[in-house]
C-alpha positions in Angstrom: -19.6 -10.0 14.4 -17.0 -11.7 16.6 -14.3 -9.3 17.8 -10.9 -11.1 18.4 -7.8 -10.1 20.2 -4.3 -11.7 20.0 -1.4 -10.2 22.0 2.2 -10.3 21.1 4.6 -12.2 23.3 5.5 -10.0 26.3 8.8 -10.9 27.9 9.6 -10.4 31.6 13.3 -10.7 32.3 12.6 -12.5 35.6 12.3 -16.2 36.4 9.0 -17.9 36.1 8.7 -18.6 39.9 9.2 -14.9 40.8 6.6 -13.8 38.2 4.1 -16.3 39.7 4.7 -14.9 43.2 4.0 -11.4 41.8 0.9 -12.6 39.9 -0.7 -14.2 43.0 -0.6 -10.8 44.7 -3.3 -9.6 42.3 -5.9 -11.6 44.3 -8.4 -11.3 45.9 -8.5 -7.8 44.5 -6.1 -5.4 42.8 -6.0 -1.7 43.6 -4.3 -1.0 40.2 -7.4 -2.2 38.4 -10.3 -0.2 39.9 -12.9 -2.2 38.0 -11.7 -5.4 39.7 -13.7 -5.2 42.8 -13.3 -8.6 44.4 -12.8 -12.4 43.8 -13.8 -15.5 45.6 -12.3 -19.0 45.3 -15.0 -21.5 44.2 -12.9 -24.6 43.4 -9.3 -25.6 44.1 -7.1 -28.6 43.5 -3.5 -29.4 44.4 -1.6 -32.5 43.4 0.1 -34.6 46.1 3.6 -33.6 44.9 2.6 -29.9 44.8 3.5 -29.6 41.1 -0.1 -29.0 39.9 -2.3 -26.2 41.3 -5.7 -25.5 39.7 -7.8 -22.8 41.2 -11.2 -21.4 40.0 -12.3 -17.9 41.0 -15.4 -15.9 40.6 -14.4 -12.3 39.9 -16.6 -9.3 40.5 -16.2 -6.4 38.0 -17.6 -2.9 38.1 -17.8 -2.0 34.4 -17.5 1.7 33.6 -20.8 1.9 31.7 -23.5 4.5 31.5 -25.9 4.4 34.5 -28.9 4.1 32.1 -27.4 1.0 30.5 -26.8 -0.6 33.9 -30.4 0.2 34.9 -31.8 -1.3 31.7 -29.6 -4.4 32.1 -30.6 -4.7 35.8 -27.1 -5.2 37.2 -24.5 -3.2 39.0 -21.7 -5.7 38.7 -20.5 -8.2 36.1 -19.2 -11.6 37.1 -16.5 -13.6 35.4 -15.2 -17.1 36.1 -11.5 -17.6 35.9 -9.6 -20.9 36.0 -5.8 -20.8 36.6 -3.9 -24.0 35.9 -0.3 -23.9 37.3 2.1 -26.6 36.4 5.3 -25.9 38.4 7.0 -28.9 37.0 6.7 -27.6 33.4 6.8 -24.0 34.6 3.6 -22.9 32.9 0.4 -21.1 33.9 -2.7 -21.2 31.8 -5.6 -18.9 32.5 -9.0 -19.3 31.1 -11.9 -16.8 31.7 -15.4 -16.4 30.6 -18.3 -14.2 31.5 -21.1 -15.5 33.8 -23.3 -12.5 33.6 -25.4 -12.2 30.5 -23.8 -15.4 29.2 -26.8 -16.0 27.0 -26.5 -12.6 25.3 -22.8 -11.9 25.4 -20.0 -14.5 25.0 -16.5 -13.5 26.2 -13.6 -15.9 26.3 -10.1 -15.2 27.2 -7.0 -17.4 27.4 -3.6 -16.3 28.8 -0.4 -18.2 29.2 2.8 -17.7 31.1 5.7 -19.9 29.9 9.5 -20.0 30.2 11.3 -18.1 27.4 12.5 -20.7 24.8 16.0 -19.2 24.7 16.5 -18.1 28.3 15.1 -20.2 31.2 15.5 -17.2 33.5 13.0 -15.2 31.5 9.2 -15.5 31.3 6.9 -15.1 28.3 3.3 -14.0 28.5 0.6 -13.9 25.8 -3.1 -13.7 25.6 -6.0 -14.0 23.3 -9.7 -13.2 23.6 -13.0 -13.1 21.7 -16.1 -11.1 22.1 -19.4 -12.1 20.5 -22.5 -10.1 21.3 -25.7 -12.0 20.4 -28.2 -9.4 21.7 -28.3 -6.7 24.3 -31.5 -4.9 24.5 -30.7 -3.0 21.2 -27.4 -1.6 22.6 -25.1 -4.1 20.9 -22.9 -1.5 19.3 -22.6 0.5 22.6 -21.8 -2.6 24.6 -19.1 -3.7 22.1 -17.4 -0.3 22.3 -17.5 -0.3 26.1 -16.2 -3.9 26.3 -13.3 -3.2 23.9 -12.4 0.0 25.7 -12.3 -1.7 29.1 -10.4 -4.7 27.8 -7.7 -2.6 26.0 -7.3 -0.5 29.1 -6.7 -3.5 31.3 -4.3 -5.0 28.7 -2.1 -1.8 28.9 -2.0 -2.2 32.7 -1.1 -5.9 32.6 2.7 -5.4 32.5 2.6 -2.5 34.9 0.8 -4.6 37.5 3.3 -7.4 37.3 6.2 -5.0 37.5 4.5 -3.2 40.5 4.3 -6.4 42.5 7.9 -7.4 41.5 9.1 -4.1 43.0 6.9 -4.8 46.1 8.6 -8.2 46.5 12.0 -6.6 46.1 11.2 -4.1 48.8 10.4 -7.0 51.0 13.7 -8.6 50.3 12.3 -11.3 48.0 14.4 -11.5 44.8 14.5 -15.2 44.3 11.9 -18.0 44.5 13.2 -21.6 44.2 11.9 -23.8 41.5 9.7 -26.7 42.3 11.5 -30.0 43.1 9.9 -33.4 43.6 9.4 -34.3 47.3 12.0 -36.8 48.6 10.4 -40.2 48.9 11.5 -42.3 52.0 11.0 -46.1 52.2 8.4 -45.6 54.9 6.6 -43.1 52.9 6.8 -45.3 49.8 5.3 -48.3 51.7 2.5 -46.1 53.2 1.6 -44.5 49.9 -0.2 -47.6 48.6 -2.3 -47.8 51.8 -3.2 -44.2 51.7 -3.9 -44.0 48.0 -7.4 -45.5 48.3 -8.4 -43.1 51.1 -7.0 -40.1 49.2 -9.0 -41.1 46.1 -12.2 -41.4 48.2 -11.5 -38.0 49.7 -11.0 -36.4 46.3 -14.2 -38.1 45.1 -16.3 -37.0 48.0 -14.9 -33.4 48.1 -16.9 -30.6 46.5 -13.6 -29.4 44.9 -13.7 -30.1 41.2 -10.7 -30.2 38.9 -11.4 -27.6 36.2 -11.5 -28.7 32.6 -8.5 -26.4 31.9 -6.3 -28.8 33.9 -7.3 -31.7 31.7 -6.8 -29.6 28.6 -3.3 -29.0 29.7 -2.6 -32.7 29.9 -3.1 -33.0 33.6 -4.1 -36.7 33.4 -3.6 -39.1 36.3 -0.2 -40.1 34.8 0.8 -36.4 34.6 -0.3 -35.7 38.1 1.8 -38.5 39.5 4.7 -39.0 37.2 7.2 -36.3 36.3 7.8 -37.8 33.0 4.2 -37.8 31.9 3.7 -34.0 31.8 3.0 -32.3 28.5 5.6 -30.2 26.6 5.2 -26.5 27.3 3.5 -24.4 24.7 6.1 -21.9 23.6 6.0 -19.7 20.5 8.8 -19.7 18.0 10.2 -16.6 16.4 8.6 -17.7 13.1 5.0 -17.5 14.3 5.0 -15.1 17.2 5.9 -11.5 17.7 7.6 -10.2 20.7 6.2 -7.0 22.3 9.7 -5.5 22.7 10.5 -6.3 19.0 7.3 -4.5 18.0 8.2 -1.4 19.9 11.8 -1.4 18.7 11.2 -2.1 15.0 7.5 -1.3 14.3 6.7 1.5 16.8 4.2 2.2 19.6 1.0 0.4 18.7 -2.2 0.1 20.7 -3.1 -3.4 21.9 -5.7 -3.8 19.3 -3.3 -2.7 16.6 -0.8 -5.2 17.8 -3.5 -7.8 17.7 -4.5 -6.9 14.1 -0.8 -7.2 13.0 -0.3 -10.6 14.7 -3.6 -12.1 13.5 -3.0 -11.0 9.9 0.5 -12.3 10.0 -0.7 -15.7 11.3 -3.3 -15.8 8.6 -0.7 -15.3 5.9 1.5 -18.0 7.4 -1.4 -20.4 7.4 -2.8 -19.7 4.0 -0.3 -17.9 1.7 2.0 -20.2 -0.2 4.4 -17.5 -1.5 6.8 -15.1 0.1 5.3 -13.4 3.1 5.9 -9.6 3.4 7.9 -8.3 6.3 6.1 -7.2 9.4 6.7 -3.5 8.5 5.0 -3.9 5.2 2.0 -5.9 6.7 1.6 -3.0 9.1 1.5 -0.5 6.2 -1.4 -2.3 4.7 -3.2 -2.3 8.0 -2.6 1.4 8.5 -3.9 2.1 5.0 -7.2 0.5 5.9 -7.4 1.9 9.5 -6.6 -1.5 10.9 -9.6 -3.2 9.4 -8.2 -6.7 9.0 -10.6 -7.8 6.3 -10.0 -4.8 4.1 -6.2 -4.9 4.7 -6.1 -8.6 3.9 -7.9 -8.0 0.6 -5.6 -5.3 -0.8 -2.5 -7.1 0.5 -3.5 -10.4 -1.2 -4.0 -8.5 -4.4 -0.6 -6.9 -4.0 1.1 -10.2 -3.2 -0.3 -11.8 -6.4 0.9 -8.8 -8.4 4.4 -8.9 -6.9 4.7 -12.6 -7.6 3.3 -12.2 -11.2 5.8 -9.5 -12.1 8.7 -10.7 -9.9 8.9 -7.4 -8.1 10.8 -8.9 -5.2 13.8 -9.3 -7.4 13.6 -6.1 -9.3 16.7 -4.5 -7.6 18.8 -7.5 -8.4 17.6 -8.4 -11.9 16.7 -5.1 -13.6 19.2 -2.4 -14.7 17.6 1.0 -15.6 18.2 2.0 -19.2 20.9 4.7 -19.7 18.2 7.1 -20.7 16.8 7.0 -17.2 20.2 7.4 -15.7 20.8 10.5 -17.8 17.5 12.2 -17.9 15.4 11.1 -14.9 15.9 14.0 -12.5 15.5 12.2 -9.2 17.6 10.4 -6.6 18.2 9.5 -3.0 19.9 12.2 -0.9 20.7 11.6 2.8 17.8 11.7 5.3 15.5 14.2 7.0 15.5 15.2 10.7 13.3 12.2 11.6 15.8 9.8 10.1 13.6 9.1 7.1 15.4 8.5 3.7 15.1 11.6 1.6 14.3 11.3 -2.1 14.8 14.4 -4.3 12.8 14.9 -7.5 13.5 17.8 -9.8 10.2 17.5 -11.7 10.4 20.9 -13.3 13.6 19.9 -15.1 12.3 16.6 -16.4 11.1 16.0 -20.0 8.2 13.7 -19.1 7.1 13.4 -22.7 10.6 12.5 -23.9 10.9 9.8 -21.2 7.6 8.2 -22.1 8.4 8.3 -25.8 11.9 6.9 -25.4 11.1 4.3 -22.7 7.4 3.6 -22.8 5.3 3.3 -19.6 6.7 -0.2 -18.8 10.2 0.9 -18.2 9.1 4.1 -16.5 6.9 2.3 -14.1 9.5 -0.4 -13.4 11.9 2.4 -12.5 9.4 3.9 -10.1 8.9 0.5 -8.5 12.7 0.1 -8.1 12.8 3.4 -6.4 10.1 2.3 -4.0 11.9 -1.0 -3.3 15.1 0.9 -2.6 13.1 3.1 -0.3 11.9 0.1 1.7 15.5 -1.2 2.0 16.7 2.2 3.2 14.0 2.4 5.8 15.2 -0.9 7.2 18.8 0.3 7.3 17.8 3.6 9.0 15.8 1.7 11.6 19.0 -0.1 12.6 21.1 3.0 12.4 18.9 5.3 14.4 17.6 2.7 16.8 13.9 3.5 16.3 11.2 2.5 13.8 11.5 4.2 10.4 8.9 2.9 8.0 8.5 5.7 5.5 10.5 8.2 3.5 10.4 11.9 2.7 10.1 13.2 -0.8 11.3 16.6 -1.9 9.8 17.8 -5.2 11.3 20.9 -6.8 8.9 22.4 -9.4 11.1 25.2 -10.7 10.7 25.0 -14.4 7.3 23.4 -14.3 5.2 24.8 -17.2 2.6 23.7 -19.7 4.7 21.0 -21.2 4.2 19.0 -18.0 0.4 19.2 -18.5 0.9 17.2 -21.8 -2.1 15.0 -21.4 -0.7 11.6 -22.2 2.1 12.3 -19.7 -0.5 13.2 -17.0 -2.3 10.0 -17.9 0.8 7.9 -17.5 1.5 9.6 -14.2 -2.0 8.8 -12.9 -1.5 5.1 -13.9 1.8 5.0 -12.0 0.3 6.6 -9.0 -2.5 4.0 -9.0 0.0 1.1 -9.0 2.1 2.7 -6.3 -0.9 3.5 -4.1 -2.1 -0.1 -4.3 1.2 -1.8 -3.6 3.2 0.6 -1.4 0.7 2.1 1.0 1.8 4.3 3.9 5.4 4.5 2.6 5.4 8.3 2.1 6.0 10.0 5.4 6.1 13.6 4.0 6.1 15.3 0.6 7.7 18.7 0.4 6.7 20.5 -2.8 8.9 23.6 -3.4 8.8 26.5 -5.8 5.3 25.7 -7.0 4.5 27.9 -10.0 1.1 29.4 -11.0 0.4 26.4 -13.2 0.8 23.9 -10.3 -2.9 24.2 -9.1 -4.0 22.9 -12.5 -1.8 19.9 -12.3 -2.8 19.3 -8.6 -6.5 19.4 -9.6 -5.8 16.6 -12.1 -3.7 14.4 -9.9 -5.0 14.8 -6.4 -8.3 12.8 -6.8 -6.2 9.7 -7.4 -4.1 10.1 -4.3 -5.3 8.5 -1.0 -6.7 10.9 1.6 -4.1 9.8 4.2 -1.3 10.5 1.7 -2.7 13.9 0.7 -2.5 15.1 4.3 1.3 14.6 4.2 1.8 17.2 1.5 3.4 20.6 2.3 3.4 23.0 -0.6 5.6 26.2 -0.9 5.4 28.8 -3.6 8.4 30.8 -4.7 11.0 31.1 -2.0 8.6 30.5 0.9 10.4 27.3 1.7 13.3 29.4 3.0 11.2 31.1 5.7 9.8 29.9 9.0 8.0 26.6 8.8 10.0 25.9 5.7 12.6 23.4 4.7 14.8 23.9 7.8 12.1 22.5 10.0 12.4 19.1 8.3 15.9 18.9 6.9 19.2 19.7 8.4 20.9 22.8 7.0 24.0 20.8 6.1 22.2 18.6 3.6 19.9 21.1 1.8 20.8 20.7 -1.9 22.8 23.3 -3.6 20.1 24.1 -6.2 17.9 25.1 -3.3 20.5 27.6 -2.0 21.9 24.9 0.3 25.5 23.9 1.1 25.3 20.2 0.0 26.2 19.1 -3.5 23.3 17.0 -4.8 24.1 14.3 -7.4 20.6 14.1 -8.8 20.7 14.3 -12.6 19.6 17.7 -13.9 17.3 16.2 -16.5 16.8 18.1 -19.7 15.3 17.3 -23.1 15.4 13.7 -24.2 16.8 13.7 -27.8 14.1 12.6 -30.4 16.7 10.2 -31.8 16.0 8.1 -28.7 12.2 7.9 -29.3 11.0 4.4 -30.0 7.8 3.0 -31.6 5.2 0.9 -29.8 6.5 -2.2 -31.8 10.0 -1.6 -30.6 8.8 -1.3 -27.0 6.7 -4.4 -27.2 9.8 -6.5 -28.0 11.1 -5.8 -24.6 10.4 -8.3 -21.8 8.4 -5.8 -19.7 4.8 -6.7 -19.1 3.5 -4.7 -16.2 1.0 -2.9 -18.4 -1.7 -4.7 -20.4 -2.0 -1.8 -22.8 0.0 1.3 -23.9 -1.1 4.9 -24.0 0.4 5.3 -27.5 -0.6 3.3 -30.6 1.6 3.1 -33.7 0.5 2.7 -37.3 2.0 2.4 -40.8 0.8 4.8 -43.5 1.3 3.6 -47.0 1.0 5.4 -50.3 -2.7 5.0 -51.3 -3.6 3.4 -47.9 -4.1 5.9 -45.1 -4.5 4.9 -41.5 -7.9 5.9 -39.9 -9.5 5.6 -36.5 -13.2 6.0 -35.6 -14.5 8.1 -32.7 -18.2 8.0 -32.0 -19.6 11.2 -30.4 -22.9 11.1 -28.5 -22.9 14.5 -26.9 -22.4 17.5 -29.2 -19.7 19.9 -28.1 -17.4 17.1 -26.9 -13.7 17.7 -27.4 -11.5 15.3 -29.3 -7.8 15.7 -28.4 -4.8 14.1 -30.1 -1.1 13.9 -29.8 1.1 12.2 -32.4 4.7 11.9 -33.7 5.6 11.4 -37.3 8.4 8.8 -36.9 9.0 8.3 -40.6 8.1 10.1 -43.8 5.6 13.0 -44.3 1.9 12.7 -43.7 -1.3 14.7 -44.1 -3.6 14.7 -41.1 -7.4 15.1 -41.6 -10.5 15.0 -39.5 -13.9 14.0 -41.1 -17.4 13.7 -39.8 -20.1 11.3 -41.0 -23.7 10.7 -39.8 -23.4 7.0 -40.5 -20.9 4.4 -39.3 -18.3 3.3 -41.7 -18.1 -0.4 -42.7 -15.7 -2.7 -40.8 -12.1 -2.4 -42.0 -11.2 -4.3 -45.1 -8.3 -6.7 -45.3 -7.6 -6.7 -49.0 -4.5 -5.5 -50.7 -3.4 -1.9 -50.3 -3.4 0.4 -53.4 -1.6 -0.2 -56.6 1.5 -1.5 -55.0 -0.5 -4.5 -53.5 1.2 -4.1 -50.2 -0.5 -6.3 -47.6 -1.5 -4.6 -44.4 0.6 -5.7 -41.4 -1.9 -7.2 -38.9 -3.8 -4.4 -37.1 -1.2 -1.8 -38.0 -3.1 -0.1 -40.8 -6.9 0.4 -40.8 -9.0 2.0 -43.5 -12.6 3.0 -42.6 -13.8 5.4 -45.4 -15.3 3.3 -48.2 -14.0 4.0 -51.7 -17.5 4.7 -53.0 -18.1 7.4 -50.4 -18.1 10.9 -51.7 -16.7 13.8 -49.8 -19.5 16.3 -49.2 -22.2 13.8 -49.5 -21.3 10.8 -47.3 -18.8 12.6 -45.1 -17.4 16.1 -44.6 -14.1 17.6 -43.6 -14.2 19.5 -40.3 -10.5 20.6 -40.1 -8.2 21.9 -42.8 -5.7 19.3 -43.9 -2.4 19.5 -42.0 0.9 18.6 -43.6 3.3 17.1 -41.0 7.0 16.5 -41.7 9.1 13.6 -40.4 10.2 14.1 -36.8 7.4 16.6 -35.9 5.2 16.3 -32.8 1.7 17.4 -33.3 -0.9 18.1 -30.6 -4.4 19.6 -31.0 -8.1 19.4 -30.2 -11.4 19.7 -32.0 -14.6 20.9 -30.4 -17.3 18.8 -32.1 -20.4 20.6 -33.4 -22.6 17.5 -34.1 -23.0 14.0 -32.7 -22.1 11.1 -35.0 -18.9 9.5 -36.2 -15.6 11.3 -36.5 -12.7 9.8 -38.4 -9.1 10.9 -37.8 -6.9 10.1 -40.8 -3.2 10.0 -41.4 -2.4 10.0 -45.2 0.8 9.5 -47.1 2.0 12.9 -48.4 3.3 13.0 -52.0 6.0 15.6 -52.6 4.7 18.3 -55.0 6.7 19.8 -57.8 8.0 23.3 -57.6 5.4 25.9 -58.6 7.6 27.9 -61.0 9.3 25.1 -62.8 8.6 21.5 -63.8 11.8 20.4 -62.0 11.5 19.2 -58.4 13.2 20.9 -55.6 16.4 19.5 -54.2 14.7 19.1 -50.8 11.8 17.2 -52.4 14.2 14.8 -54.2 16.1 14.1 -51.0 12.8 13.6 -49.1 11.5 11.3 -51.7 14.7 9.2 -51.5 14.2 8.9 -47.7 10.7 7.4 -48.2 11.3 5.3 -51.3 9.3 2.5 -49.7 6.2 4.8 -49.8 5.7 4.0 -46.1 5.3 6.4 -43.2 5.0 5.6 -39.5 3.1 7.5 -36.8 2.7 7.1 -33.0 -0.6 8.6 -31.8 -2.8 9.1 -28.7 -6.4 10.3 -28.7 -9.0 11.0 -26.0 -12.5 12.4 -25.9 -13.3 14.9 -23.1 -16.6 16.4 -22.0 -16.9 20.0 -23.1 -17.5 21.2 -19.5 -14.4 19.6 -18.2 -12.4 20.9 -21.2 -13.6 24.5 -20.9 -13.2 24.5 -17.2 -9.6 23.6 -17.4 -8.4 24.6 -20.8 -4.7 24.8 -20.0 -4.6 21.4 -18.3 -6.5 19.5 -21.0 -4.8 21.0 -24.0 -1.5 19.5 -25.0 1.7 21.6 -25.1 4.7 21.7 -27.3 7.0 18.7 -27.3 9.8 21.0 -26.6 10.4 23.4 -23.7 8.4 26.3 -25.3 5.2 28.0 -24.5 1.8 27.0 -25.8 0.8 27.9 -29.3 -1.3 31.1 -29.5 -4.0 29.0 -31.1 -4.8 27.5 -27.7 -7.0 30.4 -26.8 -9.2 30.1 -29.9 -10.2 26.5 -29.2 -12.8 27.4 -26.6 -14.2 30.2 -28.8 -15.0 28.3 -32.0 -16.5 25.0 -32.9 -13.4 23.7 -34.6 -9.9 24.6 -33.9 -6.5 23.0 -33.6 -3.4 23.8 -31.7 -0.4 22.5 -33.5 3.1 22.5 -32.0 6.2 21.3 -33.6 
């Protein structure tokens, strides 16, 4: 594999001619580079007017390699050939180098360029690129590659130091200015003699052993360029759009190693050449590189996927085009709050006070995810602002999560599933944006939640988590180490009023069905956690679950949105026939497409073709029901929601007032339910009962029936 290097543009705030005077002092050897033992001039050319100077040197290097490797290779020194092409007229120096030793086994090419700064003619720019291709090396290819890259990056770091060292040396000698090249004055006598001497000079050049290097020709040093000031090529100078300045990188992106700088520049150039859409900012490209340990191929892959995703869902415009629903503004207990001691934006999330189930039911995953994305986009914007305010690179934010109030309701399984899906999207599209996560007042139930969530969080991200139980955050190594005392929120015994909403229960009147949520123009998810169904009188809604391994666990969670229903679970050894699409019951109500499914054939007999494995459960309108069933046999299980007819009063033939009112409310003989089901392996379920069972929809404790589920073959936990 070919290793490549591309440097940023390094700027010297000195004129080109002074930099050249400092550069020449590096030869024939340089004490600042111990491995650079010596150099000999093998070819040299100067134009008559002195504007062009091409020199070729053979450089002797003492590579810091293991003695055994040197002995196997049979060499003590490595030789490189370097060609320097100086054009004083255009004020450019191009340097080309390649290895002479082992050239049939190892191919090393380097190109460096000194040019005048495009915006300030008294400044000088420098950049370099190189490639390393090891064909074979006695079986030590990997070792040689590591040695070569280590030596090269070490010399790159010293490059600027060396020039600055010789600049100081010149200054100590009283040399602070070197005049620019000017064309020699041509007198009439000199002009008349030039024609007569031209032939002899050409013959001298032809007979001389001095050869003009190819680099000179590559730079446009043709015969016209050598003799005519107007024939010289334009200088090759990078523009701000396609080059990165070393000072800019340090100021806005941070201290990067030479190879990290190279990865950033090369990936950025690749995007400019191939990507047709909006190119991410340098800070964001760097995040993708860090997320993949600066492996360009891996970073490019995940970044291209993210760019496609951003374009598809118009994420770049989310802050300008999307307004969070009022439910989020009132009940989402999170918000931005000043910054930490490192200057990172600080986001506060009072997760323990948040009704995650209510938010999912009222908004759906689409709106909740879009809100999380808007938070991340706002975080990126705040990082840019803080970078300018604090005068140093700030590329990530700190998140403070208060878990006071966290209990079993937060382990409501559909909510955990929604959280995991959101984490997956954020991890894929906002890598390395979390600088630190402070988890405060973690209760005893937190390890269960952490066990569920942590496998989906990147290893680099997990290392940034700091977890405090109880009031430990107030002691040494706690919150004061990361956040100034003046901005610690009041609900954490601080002095600063925090405007983050307090959360609380989302009223059930705000809950919406899947159909209502589908009408909204939010399409980040291809599917929803919850399904909705209509239940008609005489036409129940049924779903089929196939169980292969006995003792699996079927879990469910549903809301009765309209009417009253009866919930049943049946088992059959044979698979039901495909759903029929005929009329529904005596009322001949046609099934709305896909919204009502009947599986149990009318000719089936209970007790012969199928059996009941749970007692029927009557569920009233507005109730939330969660439960589980530990299967005893493999086969087919059918969950059924059936219309509930109001019974007459047991002591009189007259109906109760409540029954009459209820019947008026469901005069259409139609009920609606929103449901979620999942099958879990018994070992996983029994090993983490509290995390996999669902909790009350309200802020109450688990039903006492929870404990019986792992002790019997069939049990349900119902909460309302």
